[in-house]
Backbone bond lengths (Angstrom), bond angles and torsions (degrees), N, CA, C in turn:
res aa  C-N    CA-C-N  psi(-1)  N-CA   C-N-CA  omega(-1)  CA-C   N-CA-C  phi
1 M - - - 1.422 - - 1.577 106.94 -
2 N 1.344 118.15 129.49 1.410 120.47 -178.23 1.530 113.16 -80.18
3 Q 1.310 117.59 168.98 1.457 121.41 -173.66 1.530 110.87 -61.14
4 Q 1.306 120.51 -40.80 1.414 123.77 -179.86 1.563 110.76 -61.36
5 D 1.320 115.05 -43.66 1.467 119.24 177.65 1.561 111.46 -63.71
6 R 1.284 116.26 -36.88 1.454 121.28 177.72 1.510 113.76 -62.24
7 R 1.377 114.64 -40.67 1.408 119.74 178.35 1.527 110.74 -69.00
8 G 1.326 117.74 -21.05 1.497 122.00 -179.36 1.502 112.45 -88.53
9 L 1.317 119.75 19.03 1.470 122.07 177.60 1.500 111.54 -107.86
10 P 1.304 117.57 78.52 1.454 118.91 -178.71 1.506 112.50 -68.57
11 A 1.334 115.72 147.76 1.494 119.41 173.78 1.525 108.71 -69.38
12 V 1.350 115.83 147.90 1.396 123.13 -174.32 1.542 109.24 -110.21
13 K 1.317 116.37 117.73 1.451 123.16 -180.00 1.534 109.30 -85.43
14 A 1.330 114.82 167.11 1.452 120.94 179.07 1.515 110.82 -64.66
15 A 1.320 115.44 135.96 1.478 120.71 178.02 1.534 106.78 -95.44
16 P 1.337 118.33 156.21 1.490 118.82 176.25 1.537 107.86 -62.90
17 V 1.320 114.54 146.17 1.446 122.10 178.28 1.542 109.48 -82.50
18 D 1.292 116.93 134.75 1.444 120.15 176.08 1.538 110.70 -81.78
19 L 1.355 113.42 105.42 1.465 118.79 178.18 1.513 110.12 -116.31
20 S 1.299 117.20 31.83 1.445 121.81 179.46 1.519 110.89 -73.29
21 G 1.306 116.71 159.35 1.468 121.26 171.75 1.507 113.94 86.04
22 K 1.345 117.63 22.73 1.482 121.28 177.41 1.560 110.92 54.15
23 P 1.321 117.22 63.06 1.473 118.41 -173.72 1.539 111.79 -72.59
24 T 1.295 114.51 158.59 1.478 121.45 172.87 1.542 106.63 -81.36
25 I 1.331 112.98 172.71 1.454 117.94 176.98 1.512 111.11 -60.22
26 N 1.344 115.19 -40.45 1.469 122.02 -176.90 1.536 108.17 -63.82
27 T 1.312 117.79 -47.38 1.464 121.47 -177.03 1.516 110.93 -65.23
28 A 1.352 114.92 -42.02 1.496 118.41 176.81 1.513 112.68 -58.97
29 F 1.339 115.62 -43.68 1.463 119.03 177.37 1.503 114.13 -59.16
30 Q 1.358 113.18 -43.89 1.456 118.72 177.11 1.543 111.45 -60.39
31 R 1.294 116.74 -49.28 1.461 120.64 -176.35 1.522 111.43 -65.51
32 I 1.315 117.09 -41.37 1.475 121.65 177.45 1.510 109.28 -61.11
33 G 1.379 116.64 -51.85 1.451 118.82 -178.99 1.552 113.42 -58.82
34 L 1.313 116.93 -43.95 1.460 119.86 179.27 1.510 111.93 -66.20
35 S 1.309 118.17 -33.78 1.477 122.08 176.52 1.501 110.53 -63.80
36 C 1.341 116.88 -48.37 1.426 121.10 175.06 1.494 114.57 -58.75
37 L 1.321 116.28 -43.34 1.463 121.53 176.65 1.522 112.57 -61.94
38 A 1.330 115.70 -39.09 1.460 119.07 177.59 1.533 112.02 -61.14
39 Q 1.352 117.00 -40.61 1.485 118.84 175.67 1.497 113.16 -64.94
40 L 1.349 114.50 -37.48 1.513 119.17 -179.96 1.521 108.65 -62.93
41 T 1.321 118.58 -53.52 1.462 120.31 -173.15 1.516 111.99 -71.67
42 A 1.359 116.63 -26.81 1.488 119.48 -178.17 1.546 110.76 -68.93
43 N 1.364 117.78 -20.77 1.437 120.93 -179.68 1.514 113.76 -95.05
44 R 1.285 117.99 2.30 1.465 120.21 -175.92 1.562 113.12 -61.85
45 D 1.325 116.28 -48.33 1.440 119.95 179.42 1.520 112.31 -62.00
46 G 1.346 115.65 -37.52 1.441 119.03 177.69 1.538 113.19 -65.88
47 V 1.314 117.41 -33.96 1.471 121.01 174.37 1.506 109.89 -68.85
48 L 1.332 115.46 -43.41 1.489 119.14 -173.79 1.555 110.85 -73.02
49 Y 1.302 116.59 -37.73 1.487 118.38 -168.47 1.541 113.75 -125.93
50 G 1.303 116.96 -12.24 1.457 118.12 -174.68 1.539 113.66 -72.25
51 E 1.320 115.70 159.72 1.447 120.35 -174.32 1.563 113.27 -97.44
52 D 1.312 117.96 -14.28 1.455 117.99 178.15 1.525 109.12 -116.44
53 S 1.303 115.56 -178.68 1.500 119.74 -169.66 1.519 112.09 -98.62
54 E 1.302 120.48 1.10 1.457 120.46 -171.93 1.521 111.85 -68.12
55 S 1.338 117.74 -33.77 1.466 117.39 178.45 1.502 111.38 -67.30
56 V 1.318 119.23 -35.29 1.476 122.24 173.42 1.498 108.22 -58.22
57 H 1.328 116.23 -47.14 1.480 119.96 -178.11 1.525 111.23 -60.59
58 Q 1.340 115.60 -47.74 1.468 118.62 -176.93 1.497 113.28 -69.68
59 M 1.358 118.58 -32.34 1.458 118.41 174.39 1.542 109.38 -68.45
60 R 1.298 117.99 -35.29 1.468 121.05 177.15 1.538 108.54 -65.45
61 V 1.356 117.88 -43.40 1.474 118.62 176.56 1.494 113.13 -58.21
62 A 1.378 114.31 -41.70 1.494 119.51 176.89 1.529 112.23 -56.92
63 I 1.306 115.88 -41.59 1.462 121.52 178.51 1.507 110.00 -65.14
64 R 1.311 118.78 -43.81 1.439 121.90 176.78 1.508 112.68 -62.23
65 R 1.340 115.69 -39.79 1.460 119.74 178.04 1.543 109.77 -66.00
66 L 1.288 118.02 -38.42 1.484 120.67 177.05 1.498 111.43 -62.90
67 R 1.315 115.43 -46.86 1.491 119.63 179.82 1.562 110.97 -66.15
68 S 1.339 113.76 -35.54 1.474 116.89 176.32 1.525 112.85 -65.51
69 A 1.388 114.42 -38.30 1.478 118.38 178.26 1.525 108.70 -64.73
70 L 1.304 120.93 -40.00 1.431 121.95 177.89 1.531 110.85 -62.62
71 N 1.320 116.43 -35.15 1.467 119.76 178.56 1.500 112.25 -75.60
72 V 1.336 120.04 -39.23 1.439 124.63 178.40 1.537 110.43 -56.54
73 F 1.343 112.81 -44.20 1.499 117.92 -172.17 1.513 113.07 -96.91
74 A 1.389 115.12 11.89 1.475 118.95 -177.06 1.501 113.85 -63.72
75 T 1.313 119.44 -23.45 1.459 119.97 -179.54 1.536 111.19 -74.47
76 V 1.312 116.74 -17.95 1.506 120.21 178.42 1.515 112.55 -116.51
77 V 1.321 115.94 -21.67 1.479 119.77 172.05 1.528 106.51 -122.60
78 P 1.338 117.47 88.88 1.465 121.40 -168.67 1.502 112.43 -52.64
79 K 1.308 117.17 145.48 1.480 123.17 -174.55 1.475 114.02 -54.56
80 P 1.433 120.28 -38.28 1.472 117.56 178.17 1.521 114.86 -54.62
81 L 1.335 116.08 -27.03 1.456 117.94 179.91 1.513 113.52 -73.39
82 S 1.321 117.22 -21.44 1.459 121.74 178.75 1.517 114.27 -116.04
83 A 1.322 117.43 7.96 1.460 119.63 -172.15 1.535 114.03 -61.21
84 T 1.309 118.52 -39.36 1.440 121.38 -179.65 1.514 111.89 -65.44
85 L 1.302 116.83 -44.52 1.454 122.30 177.65 1.484 109.80 -65.22
86 A 1.323 119.46 -41.34 1.440 122.12 -179.23 1.542 112.14 -62.35
87 A 1.357 116.44 -41.93 1.445 121.74 177.11 1.502 111.94 -61.13
88 K 1.337 116.78 -44.33 1.448 119.96 -175.94 1.580 108.10 -70.37
89 L 1.270 117.50 -35.78 1.472 119.64 174.90 1.525 110.99 -63.41
90 G 1.335 115.20 -39.27 1.440 119.13 178.26 1.529 112.57 -61.46
91 A 1.310 116.23 -42.92 1.485 120.24 177.50 1.547 111.78 -61.45
92 L 1.336 115.48 -44.61 1.465 118.19 176.94 1.470 112.13 -65.14
93 G 1.314 118.79 -40.21 1.454 122.15 177.87 1.513 112.23 -63.36
94 G 1.313 117.46 -36.35 1.472 121.18 -179.31 1.549 110.29 -67.55
95 C 1.310 117.78 -40.68 1.447 120.48 177.55 1.546 110.53 -64.44
96 L 1.299 117.35 -45.51 1.469 120.03 178.75 1.554 110.22 -67.91
97 G 1.288 117.72 -34.27 1.431 119.46 179.66 1.518 113.35 -64.07
98 E 1.335 117.39 -37.02 1.457 122.61 175.38 1.558 108.98 -60.99
99 A 1.279 117.68 -44.94 1.475 119.83 178.65 1.539 110.94 -65.57
100 R 1.272 117.09 -40.99 1.465 119.75 -179.97 1.518 111.85 -66.11
101 D 1.378 117.25 -39.70 1.440 120.76 -179.09 1.544 108.80 -63.15
102 W 1.322 120.73 -41.73 1.437 121.80 178.33 1.507 112.00 -71.09
103 D 1.290 117.90 -34.51 1.487 118.90 174.53 1.553 110.65 -59.53
104 V 1.281 114.88 -48.89 1.496 118.53 -179.26 1.515 111.67 -64.75
105 F 1.335 116.09 -38.89 1.491 118.84 178.21 1.530 110.84 -61.19
106 V 1.312 117.10 -48.93 1.463 119.98 -179.78 1.505 112.65 -60.73
107 A 1.344 116.43 -38.36 1.467 120.56 -178.28 1.502 113.19 -75.41
108 D 1.341 118.80 -34.34 1.469 119.77 -166.44 1.503 114.84 -121.54
109 A 1.335 120.39 -21.98 1.462 119.91 -166.53 1.496 112.24 -88.56
110 L 1.331 119.59 -22.32 1.495 121.71 -175.78 1.478 108.27 -103.95
111 P 1.368 118.08 128.59 1.449 121.64 -179.47 1.544 112.58 -56.48
112 A 1.278 118.33 115.74 1.496 121.89 -171.88 1.527 112.49 -59.81
113 D 1.293 117.62 -34.38 1.456 121.73 -176.86 1.550 111.44 -69.98
114 D 1.352 116.77 -17.23 1.459 120.29 -174.18 1.520 113.82 -104.81
115 L 1.310 116.15 -1.86 1.518 118.05 -168.73 1.511 111.03 -64.87
116 A 1.310 119.58 -25.60 1.501 121.39 -179.45 1.481 112.40 -77.36
117 A 1.319 118.32 -19.09 1.482 117.81 -179.03 1.521 110.61 -71.64
118 G 1.336 115.47 155.45 1.432 120.71 -169.77 1.501 114.51 -54.85
119 A 1.342 118.19 -53.85 1.450 119.93 -177.38 1.520 113.74 -67.99
120 F 1.307 113.31 -34.99 1.488 116.37 176.85 1.537 111.22 -73.06
121 A 1.307 117.50 -35.26 1.423 119.99 178.46 1.546 111.97 -64.18
122 E 1.319 116.91 -38.78 1.472 120.70 174.69 1.520 112.28 -62.11
123 L 1.343 114.81 -46.12 1.452 118.44 179.42 1.531 110.57 -64.39
124 H 1.312 116.34 -39.82 1.446 120.55 -179.80 1.546 109.97 -63.51
125 Q 1.268 115.86 -43.51 1.497 118.80 178.98 1.533 112.10 -63.16
126 H 1.300 118.80 -39.98 1.461 120.34 174.18 1.515 112.03 -61.45
127 A 1.370 115.81 -42.50 1.485 118.77 -179.90 1.592 108.47 -67.28
128 L 1.284 118.20 -39.59 1.482 119.76 179.03 1.547 110.33 -62.72
129 A 1.364 115.10 -36.79 1.477 116.40 -179.07 1.557 111.19 -67.60
130 R 1.406 113.26 -40.63 1.463 116.27 176.16 1.543 112.93 -64.98
131 R 1.311 115.48 -37.77 1.448 119.72 176.89 1.501 112.17 -61.76
132 D 1.366 115.14 -44.61 1.489 119.13 -179.45 1.486 110.35 -65.31
133 Q 1.339 118.68 -36.97 1.471 122.60 -178.87 1.587 106.60 -65.72
134 A 1.345 117.32 -43.41 1.440 119.88 -178.33 1.535 111.30 -67.02
135 R 1.341 116.62 -42.57 1.468 120.19 174.68 1.511 112.14 -57.77
136 A 1.311 116.69 -44.00 1.482 120.99 -179.88 1.525 111.34 -62.49
137 A 1.323 115.47 -38.06 1.489 120.18 177.31 1.537 110.66 -65.77
138 A 1.336 115.23 -40.61 1.471 119.69 178.95 1.512 111.57 -66.53
139 R 1.332 116.31 -40.96 1.490 119.54 176.63 1.525 110.30 -62.23
140 A 1.284 115.44 -45.85 1.514 117.96 -179.57 1.529 111.51 -62.62
141 M 1.350 117.09 -33.42 1.440 118.51 179.32 1.502 111.77 -68.27
142 V 1.341 117.11 -46.24 1.480 118.57 -176.34 1.524 112.73 -79.86
143 N 1.302 116.03 -2.80 1.480 122.30 174.97 1.507 111.53 -105.57
144 S 1.352 116.87 12.31 1.424 119.43 -172.77 1.539 112.35 -100.23
145 A 1.317 116.48 165.04 1.457 122.17 172.78 1.531 111.67 -61.52
146 H 1.330 114.96 -34.19 1.453 120.52 179.72 1.512 108.69 -60.77
147 Y 1.336 119.12 -47.23 1.436 121.70 179.77 1.526 111.32 -61.76
148 R 1.296 115.77 -44.54 1.479 119.58 -177.70 1.556 110.66 -64.98
149 A 1.287 115.52 -37.92 1.478 119.32 179.65 1.539 108.76 -68.38
150 L 1.313 117.29 -40.08 1.469 122.49 -179.30 1.528 110.98 -62.59
151 T 1.355 116.75 -49.93 1.477 120.05 -179.00 1.530 109.98 -64.39
152 A 1.314 117.07 -38.25 1.473 117.96 177.61 1.491 112.95 -65.35
153 A 1.358 117.20 -37.47 1.438 120.26 179.82 1.492 110.18 -69.88
154 L 1.312 118.58 -39.22 1.493 122.77 176.65 1.508 110.22 -63.22
155 R 1.313 119.16 -43.32 1.448 122.32 -178.91 1.527 109.21 -63.67
156 A 1.286 119.16 -42.26 1.435 121.47 179.61 1.542 110.76 -70.00
157 W 1.275 116.97 -41.01 1.487 121.57 -175.44 1.519 110.14 -64.73
158 F 1.332 116.48 -48.35 1.466 120.77 179.41 1.513 110.99 -75.08
159 G 1.304 119.32 -39.52 1.433 121.70 -177.29 1.560 112.69 -67.29
160 R 1.319 116.74 -34.26 1.452 118.63 -177.09 1.549 112.03 -106.97
161 A 1.326 116.43 10.26 1.494 121.78 -175.49 1.549 108.71 48.86
162 G 1.351 113.84 57.75 1.484 117.54 -173.66 1.493 114.33 -63.14
163 W 1.335 120.78 -15.40 1.459 121.59 178.22 1.509 112.71 -70.19
164 R 1.337 119.13 -24.86 1.487 119.63 -168.71 1.517 110.50 -69.97
165 G 1.334 118.52 -30.31 1.444 119.49 -177.36 1.547 113.32 -69.57
166 K 1.309 117.89 -13.10 1.452 123.58 -178.08 1.514 114.25 -107.21
167 M 1.361 114.88 11.37 1.461 121.66 -176.94 1.491 111.52 -104.66
168 T 1.326 111.76 158.82 1.491 117.33 168.01 1.540 109.86 -73.73
169 A 1.298 117.27 166.57 1.469 121.41 177.57 1.501 110.95 -60.60
170 A 1.284 117.94 -38.29 1.506 120.33 -178.68 1.523 110.11 -70.53
171 Q 1.326 119.42 -38.77 1.423 121.56 177.65 1.521 111.25 -64.98
172 A 1.338 115.54 -42.53 1.481 118.24 179.67 1.513 110.98 -67.34
173 A 1.315 118.10 -36.19 1.427 119.24 179.60 1.515 112.62 -66.24
174 A 1.340 117.16 -31.98 1.437 120.95 176.60 1.519 113.49 -61.46
175 L 1.331 115.09 -30.69 1.482 120.10 179.46 1.497 113.11 -69.65
176 D 1.352 118.00 -18.96 1.454 122.39 -176.42 1.507 113.87 -87.05
177 R 1.352 116.68 3.14 1.414 121.08 177.33 1.554 112.89 -80.17
178 A 1.306 116.10 162.21 1.487 118.10 -178.61 1.522 109.71 -63.86
179 V 1.330 117.06 145.41 1.431 121.77 -174.71 1.521 113.69 -79.34
180 V 1.321 118.94 -25.48 1.478 119.91 -172.65 1.535 113.17 -59.82
181 P 1.354 121.77 -49.58 1.462 118.98 176.99 1.516 113.65 -60.94
182 F 1.319 116.47 -36.65 1.443 121.10 173.85 1.510 112.21 -59.65
183 A 1.319 116.10 -49.33 1.464 121.63 179.28 1.513 111.31 -57.99
184 R 1.340 119.30 -42.36 1.445 123.62 179.11 1.556 109.15 -58.39
185 R 1.311 116.18 -47.45 1.507 120.19 -179.18 1.523 110.58 -61.33
186 Q 1.311 117.14 -44.68 1.434 119.79 -177.59 1.564 111.46 -65.08
187 L 1.319 114.36 -43.52 1.496 117.80 179.08 1.506 111.69 -67.47
188 D 1.367 118.28 -38.90 1.460 120.05 175.62 1.555 111.13 -58.11
189 R 1.293 115.23 -42.33 1.494 121.34 -175.73 1.541 108.22 -63.10
190 R 1.319 114.86 -48.74 1.490 119.22 -176.42 1.517 111.84 -70.89
191 C 1.322 117.59 -32.90 1.492 119.38 176.82 1.471 110.49 -68.87
192 R 1.324 120.76 -43.46 1.442 123.22 179.30 1.547 110.89 -59.33
193 R 1.371 115.22 -40.62 1.423 119.52 -178.01 1.529 110.74 -64.07
194 L 1.356 116.60 -44.84 1.460 119.03 178.56 1.470 112.66 -64.47
195 R 1.319 118.32 -43.06 1.458 120.73 179.93 1.497 111.67 -62.86
196 R 1.345 117.18 -34.72 1.459 120.37 179.76 1.551 109.22 -72.17
197 Q 1.290 118.77 -40.69 1.443 123.02 -174.79 1.538 111.46 -81.71
198 G 1.340 117.19 -22.38 1.469 120.17 -172.25 1.494 115.74 -91.88
199 R 1.357 119.20 0.88 1.458 118.93 -178.86 1.549 109.72 -63.03
200 H 1.318 117.23 137.28 1.450 123.18 178.65 1.528 110.75 54.02
201 L 1.274 115.03 48.37 1.458 124.49 -167.76 1.560 112.89 -55.77
202 A 1.367 115.70 -47.44 1.448 118.25 -175.14 1.489 111.79 -68.18
203 A 1.327 117.58 -24.52 1.477 121.28 -176.79 1.531 113.17 -93.18
204 L 1.310 117.02 -1.16 1.474 120.28 178.45 1.469 112.93 -68.69
205 P 1.334 119.14 147.31 1.475 122.63 170.38 1.577 108.28 -60.60
206 P 1.349 117.17 152.51 1.464 118.59 -176.41 1.515 115.77 -53.53
207 A 1.342 118.78 -36.75 1.445 121.50 -178.83 1.525 111.30 -66.52
208 E 1.342 116.46 -39.11 1.505 118.60 179.58 1.519 108.96 -74.90
209 R 1.318 117.62 -34.35 1.467 118.17 177.54 1.491 110.48 -67.78
210 H 1.343 117.96 -32.25 1.470 120.43 175.49 1.508 110.59 -64.04
211 A 1.342 117.60 -41.14 1.440 122.54 178.94 1.512 109.41 -61.96
212 A 1.312 118.42 -40.47 1.509 121.60 175.90 1.524 110.89 -63.06
213 R 1.353 117.07 -38.77 1.438 119.73 176.97 1.541 113.36 -61.96
214 I 1.338 114.90 -41.52 1.483 117.69 175.79 1.498 111.86 -64.94
215 A 1.342 117.52 -39.66 1.430 120.18 176.56 1.522 112.74 -63.54
216 A 1.315 118.06 -39.81 1.481 122.21 176.99 1.522 109.81 -64.49
217 K 1.320 118.16 -39.32 1.440 121.37 179.93 1.549 112.19 -65.87
218 K 1.319 113.50 -40.12 1.490 118.63 -178.04 1.570 108.32 -69.37
219 L 1.320 113.83 -39.59 1.544 116.00 177.46 1.509 110.78 -66.05
220 R 1.324 117.54 -41.33 1.481 120.79 -179.49 1.555 110.13 -60.66
221 Y 1.309 117.79 -50.18 1.439 119.29 -179.66 1.489 113.38 -58.93
222 A 1.391 116.41 -42.17 1.456 121.00 179.13 1.525 110.83 -66.11
223 T 1.298 118.06 -40.32 1.470 120.19 179.34 1.544 109.35 -65.36
224 E 1.311 118.73 -40.58 1.486 120.60 178.11 1.530 113.03 -66.16
225 F 1.357 114.59 -34.18 1.469 117.66 177.76 1.548 109.21 -62.76
226 F 1.312 114.94 -48.79 1.512 120.51 -171.52 1.483 115.12 -93.92
227 L 1.300 119.51 -2.92 1.460 123.03 -174.75 1.554 111.29 -53.51
228 P 1.343 122.47 -39.64 1.451 119.68 179.16 1.521 117.93 -60.77
229 L 1.342 115.98 -12.83 1.419 120.71 -174.96 1.555 113.07 -83.64
230 F 1.365 112.91 -13.58 1.469 117.80 -167.28 1.561 110.02 -126.07
231 P 1.372 115.76 167.66 1.459 120.15 178.34 1.524 114.37 -49.32
232 A 1.304 115.83 127.88 1.511 119.23 -167.19 1.545 113.61 -66.05
233 K 1.309 116.06 -49.46 1.493 117.10 -172.19 1.494 113.64 -62.02
234 P 1.349 122.66 -51.54 1.427 120.92 179.06 1.547 112.15 -64.59
235 A 1.307 115.42 -32.76 1.486 119.18 177.86 1.521 111.45 -63.31
236 R 1.342 115.85 -44.94 1.463 119.52 -179.98 1.500 112.55 -64.63
237 R 1.356 114.89 -41.33 1.436 118.75 178.66 1.539 113.32 -61.87
238 Y 1.287 113.51 -40.99 1.521 121.49 178.13 1.531 108.61 -63.22
239 V 1.275 117.66 -49.48 1.475 121.89 -178.64 1.542 111.02 -61.56
240 K 1.309 115.64 -40.26 1.461 120.01 -179.66 1.526 110.70 -63.92
241 A 1.338 118.10 -44.05 1.446 120.05 177.85 1.561 111.73 -67.78
242 L 1.315 117.58 -37.63 1.405 119.84 177.00 1.544 112.70 -67.16
243 A 1.341 115.09 -39.18 1.457 118.97 178.44 1.540 112.55 -63.68
244 A 1.319 116.88 -38.55 1.460 120.69 177.70 1.507 111.00 -64.29
245 L 1.313 117.31 -39.73 1.477 120.98 176.88 1.516 110.01 -65.62
246 Q 1.318 116.61 -46.38 1.475 121.21 -178.99 1.543 110.21 -62.68
247 D 1.298 116.92 -37.60 1.505 118.43 -179.04 1.529 110.92 -60.45
248 V 1.339 116.95 -43.98 1.444 120.43 -179.21 1.530 109.85 -68.30
249 L 1.344 118.69 -43.88 1.414 120.03 174.34 1.515 112.10 -56.25
250 G 1.330 115.75 -40.14 1.458 120.06 176.81 1.504 112.85 -61.83
251 A 1.344 115.81 -41.50 1.478 119.93 178.66 1.522 111.94 -63.24
252 L 1.347 116.47 -34.97 1.440 120.32 175.90 1.562 109.82 -69.17
253 N 1.280 117.90 -37.20 1.474 120.01 176.72 1.564 109.09 -66.45
254 D 1.310 116.90 -37.96 1.477 119.54 176.95 1.514 110.33 -59.83
255 C 1.295 117.29 -39.01 1.473 120.71 179.88 1.540 110.14 -63.57
256 A 1.327 117.31 -43.50 1.450 121.99 178.13 1.527 109.56 -61.60
257 T 1.359 117.49 -43.79 1.462 123.21 -178.92 1.506 108.42 -64.71
258 A 1.334 118.87 -41.61 1.480 122.30 -179.53 1.529 111.12 -58.22
259 R 1.335 117.92 -39.98 1.464 121.29 -178.95 1.554 108.29 -67.24
260 R 1.325 116.39 -41.97 1.455 118.85 176.82 1.525 114.77 -62.24
261 L 1.317 115.64 -44.53 1.509 119.92 179.48 1.485 111.67 -68.90
262 L 1.333 117.44 -36.00 1.506 119.85 178.80 1.516 108.83 -60.23
263 A 1.298 119.42 -39.92 1.475 124.67 -177.81 1.506 110.48 -65.99
264 E 1.357 120.08 -24.04 1.419 124.38 179.07 1.496 115.52 -80.04
265 L 1.348 116.91 -17.53 1.454 119.44 -174.22 1.536 111.47 -79.99
266 P 1.280 119.17 133.23 1.482 120.62 -175.40 1.489 112.89 -65.35
267 A 1.279 121.89 -25.81 1.473 125.27 178.85 1.484 113.67 -88.28
268 A 1.356 119.37 4.59 1.445 119.53 -168.41 1.479 117.63 -95.06
269 P 1.326 119.97 -53.31 1.487 119.34 -165.21 1.567 111.04 -57.67
270 G 1.340 114.38 128.55 1.440 121.56 173.83 1.472 116.59 76.67
271 T 1.345 120.56 0.67 1.448 121.66 -177.84 1.520 110.88 -87.94
272 R 1.352 114.10 161.08 1.459 118.90 174.66 1.516 111.32 -63.06
273 A 1.320 116.58 -36.96 1.462 120.47 179.42 1.566 109.15 -63.61
274 A 1.265 115.76 -41.42 1.490 117.59 177.18 1.476 113.06 -63.60
275 A 1.327 115.86 -41.04 1.473 120.13 178.90 1.538 110.82 -62.16
276 A 1.304 115.76 -40.70 1.496 120.09 178.28 1.523 110.37 -66.15
277 A 1.331 117.40 -40.67 1.442 119.15 179.32 1.549 110.88 -67.57
278 L 1.305 118.95 -38.82 1.403 121.63 174.68 1.540 112.10 -63.44
279 A 1.312 116.47 -38.22 1.470 119.65 -178.45 1.537 107.87 -68.50
280 A 1.306 116.31 -37.82 1.486 119.57 178.48 1.525 111.04 -65.38
281 T 1.345 113.80 -40.56 1.462 117.41 177.14 1.480 113.11 -65.81
282 D 1.356 118.53 -41.36 1.442 122.58 174.62 1.495 112.39 -58.49
283 A 1.299 117.96 -39.41 1.458 121.58 179.76 1.530 110.20 -67.04
284 R 1.292 118.71 -41.32 1.476 121.45 179.00 1.563 108.55 -65.41
285 E 1.312 115.43 -39.16 1.493 118.01 -179.49 1.505 108.96 -67.46
286 T 1.310 119.31 -41.05 1.492 120.35 178.40 1.521 112.83 -60.26
287 R 1.341 114.55 -43.16 1.465 118.54 177.66 1.515 111.93 -63.17
288 A 1.321 117.04 -39.80 1.466 118.74 -179.09 1.533 111.62 -71.00
289 L 1.329 117.38 -38.67 1.462 121.18 177.77 1.501 110.22 -62.70
290 A 1.350 118.17 -36.30 1.451 120.84 -178.98 1.546 113.32 -64.32
291 R 1.321 117.34 -22.25 1.429 122.60 -179.87 1.554 114.12 -93.74
292 L 1.303 117.75 -10.84 1.444 120.54 -171.53 1.521 114.26 -63.37
293 D 1.342 115.22 -50.12 1.458 117.37 -172.51 1.531 110.29 -64.14
294 S 1.314 120.14 -42.34 1.442 121.54 178.12 1.511 112.54 -63.69
295 L 1.315 117.84 -40.51 1.441 119.98 177.30 1.533 111.45 -67.02
296 W 1.291 117.09 -36.18 1.462 119.17 176.13 1.500 111.17 -64.98
297 R 1.303 118.53 -43.28 1.503 121.49 179.74 1.548 107.31 -63.65
298 R 1.324 117.90 -43.53 1.451 120.07 179.60 1.525 110.85 -59.86
299 F 1.281 117.82 -44.80 1.448 122.03 179.76 1.563 110.15 -63.25
300 T 1.261 118.01 -45.68 1.473 119.24 -174.81 1.518 112.66 -71.65
301 R 1.310 117.82 -12.88 1.493 118.75 178.15 1.537 110.25 -77.66
302 H 1.304 116.54 -14.70 1.479 118.82 -176.83 1.565 108.11 -86.57
303 R 1.299 112.32 131.69 1.493 118.25 178.00 1.546 109.74 -75.79
304 A 1.284 113.97 158.71 1.468 119.90 177.44 1.531 110.39 -67.19
305 F 1.345 116.58 106.22 1.474 120.88 -171.91 1.556 110.42 -64.10
306 W 1.355 115.86 -24.35 1.442 118.63 -176.32 1.535 112.24 -77.14
307 R 1.313 116.69 -6.48 1.492 121.44 174.38 1.488 112.56 -98.14
308 R 1.327 120.47 -3.35 1.414 125.13 173.66 1.501 110.38 -80.02
309 T 1.308 115.92 148.26 1.466 121.31 179.32 1.514 113.81 -105.56
310 A 1.354 117.08 -8.15 1.452 119.62 -178.76 1.533 107.76 -156.96
């Protein structure tokens, strides 16, 4: 593929899920799963041949959305029925996550004004080498028979509702109920968890703040899945506030990851370049922490849109 063709491979973001026509729980699960799978497969060429990292990121998002969908519907499609697929998605996500982590590190962790200096140039070259290794591993993964078998299995499982054949009659009947009450229960559950874990967010220890970040991510994916079922304006406002909060929590996680990756580089420990990179990371973290409380207050002012009737 030539350079011009590579530049013409845009990353594919998640599309809204079609939940029109008063779907059942079963139909909603199928449509959500197939929508996530479509995003995953649409980014394959970008991962294989693209020149930037965004396709890697969006494929990773698609995997997270798929795993989140399995979790959201786990009360009606028990986890043992999807355990093998979930484990394989986790392995693929881990490989892509390594590539994404090094992409972010190269882009953000090293002070741009200092990269030409000798010590910084050496550190930068080591980071580029690790990034290139991680990208190569990601390309190999999505070009493998393992990847092709996984996507084929997912397409068949969601397309044919493969879980139903392994259920009792009562379990299968539960799937034929309307999805809206189910969606409300799932969103309530995830919202309560985030509100419980997010109190005094900026003052939380890193491990507890990380748990709040995961809770925010799970709530966001669930809200985006079910958003078409509810009044559009309050739903969009809620998701916008939640996304802003999640973005800052993600930036804080990137800072923690940057420190871990910096320690892995052979040219890093104890050097002036490493100290400067750590200082830049600390500054980014301070800026992000300063925004957390206001973003949390903004988010908590929004009512649960799924409890509105108009």
